[in-house]
C-alpha positions in Angstrom: 5.1 11.7 11.4 5.8 8.4 12.5 8.0 8.4 15.5 10.0 5.4 14.3 10.4 4.6 10.6 7.8 2.6 8.7 9.0 -0.6 6.5 10.3 0.6 3.1 7.6 0.3 0.5 7.6 -2.9 -2.0 5.6 -0.3 -4.2 3.5 2.8 -3.6 -0.1 3.5 -5.2 -0.3 7.1 -6.0 -3.7 8.4 -6.3 -4.2 11.8 -7.8 -6.3 13.9 -10.0 -4.9 14.3 -13.7 -5.4 17.7 -13.2 -2.7 17.5 -11.2 -0.2 15.7 -13.4 2.4 17.8 -13.4 2.8 17.8 -9.5 2.4 14.2 -9.8 4.9 13.7 -12.3 7.5 15.8 -9.9 6.9 13.6 -7.0 7.1 10.4 -8.9 10.4 11.0 -10.2 11.8 12.1 -6.8 10.4 9.1 -5.4 11.9 6.8 -7.7 15.2 8.7 -7.8 15.1 7.8 -3.8 14.4 4.0 -4.6 10.7 4.2 -3.6 9.0 1.8 -6.4 5.6 4.1 -7.5 2.7 2.7 -9.4 1.7 6.1 -11.4 -1.0 5.5 -13.8 0.9 7.8 -16.5 3.9 5.3 -16.7 1.8 2.1 -15.9 -1.0 2.1 -18.3 -0.3 1.7 -21.8 -2.9 3.1 -24.1 -4.6 -0.4 -25.1 -4.9 -1.7 -21.7 -8.4 -1.2 -19.6 -7.0 1.4 -17.4 -10.1 0.6 -14.7 -8.6 -2.9 -14.3 -4.8 -1.6 -14.4 -5.8 0.5 -11.3 -7.8 -2.3 -9.7 -4.5 -4.9 -10.2 -2.1 -2.3 -8.7 -4.4 -1.2 -5.7 -4.5 -5.1 -5.0 -0.5 -5.1 -5.3 0.4 -2.2 -3.8 1.4 -2.1 -0.3 1.5 2.1 0.7 -1.3 4.2 -0.8 -0.6 8.3 -1.4 -3.6 10.4 -1.9 -2.2 13.6 -3.3 -5.2 16.1 -1.9 -6.5 19.1 -4.1 -9.6 20.7 -5.1 -9.5 18.6 -8.3 -9.0 15.3 -6.2 -11.8 15.9 -3.7 -14.1 16.5 -6.8 -12.8 13.2 -8.6 -15.0 10.0 -8.4 -12.0 7.6 -9.0 -9.8 9.4 -6.5 -12.7 8.7 -4.1 -13.1 5.1 -5.4 -9.4 4.5 -5.0 -9.2 5.9 -1.3 -12.1 3.7 -0.5 -10.5 0.5 -2.0 -7.5 1.2 0.2 -9.3 2.3 3.5 -11.0 -1.1 3.2 -7.7 -3.0 3.0 -5.8 -4.0 6.1 -2.7 -4.0 4.4 -2.9 -0.4 3.9 -3.3 0.1 7.5 -1.1 2.8 8.8 0.0 2.9 5.4 -2.1 5.7 3.6 -0.4 9.1 3.5 -2.3 12.3 2.5 -0.4 14.7 0.8 -1.4 18.5 0.7 -0.8 19.6 -2.6 -3.4 22.2 -2.7 -5.7 23.4 0.3 -9.0 21.6 -0.2 -11.9 19.9 1.7 -10.4 16.7 2.2 -13.1 15.7 4.6 -15.3 15.7 1.4 -13.5 12.4 0.4 -13.9 10.8 3.4 -14.3 11.7 7.0 -11.6 9.3 8.4 -8.9 11.6 6.6 -8.7 13.9 9.6 -6.9 10.6 11.6 -4.2 10.2 9.1 -0.9 12.1 9.5 -0.6 14.6 6.7 2.1 15.5 4.7 2.2 19.2 3.4 3.6 20.3 0.2 1.5 23.4 -0.1 4.5 25.8 0.9 7.5 23.9 -0.2 8.5 20.9 -2.6 11.5 19.9 -0.7 10.1 20.0 2.7 7.3 18.1 1.5 9.7 15.2 0.4 12.1 15.5 3.8 8.8 14.8 5.7 7.7 12.1 3.5 10.7 10.2 3.1 11.0 10.8 7.1 8.2 8.3 7.3 10.5 5.3 5.7 13.7 6.7 7.3 15.3 8.0 4.0 17.2 10.9 3.6 15.9 13.7 1.1 18.5 14.7 -1.3 17.5 17.4 -3.3 17.6 17.0 -7.3 20.2 18.9 -9.2 18.7 21.2 -11.5 
């Protein structure tokens, strides 16, 4: 993890495979409950909107990028496009957070991911949240059932 907390996000872009929707929903709910604004396709794209245009607008606006890594994500052309956009924008320097949701060959998305500190959610969701929020200096409070 970062030695010193990073600036709090103005808005986080959440890149994930739609096949990992259940995990993404849970993560978004917890992040929002902790005051972290998240752009999440399921809640931000309305039925009549051009979804690819909305994704592009969000990528241009957000200041942090979270990548949910899974076998489905590494096979998704849209996840790859979103990641490559973020990797090429200076405002995302030191603000890309790969999250291990399920073991996968993440280097197939980009060889550069090896250089990023990854947050592990494969063993325990709450431990993953603690590690994620530590990046921003936010204390994690486990949601009540």
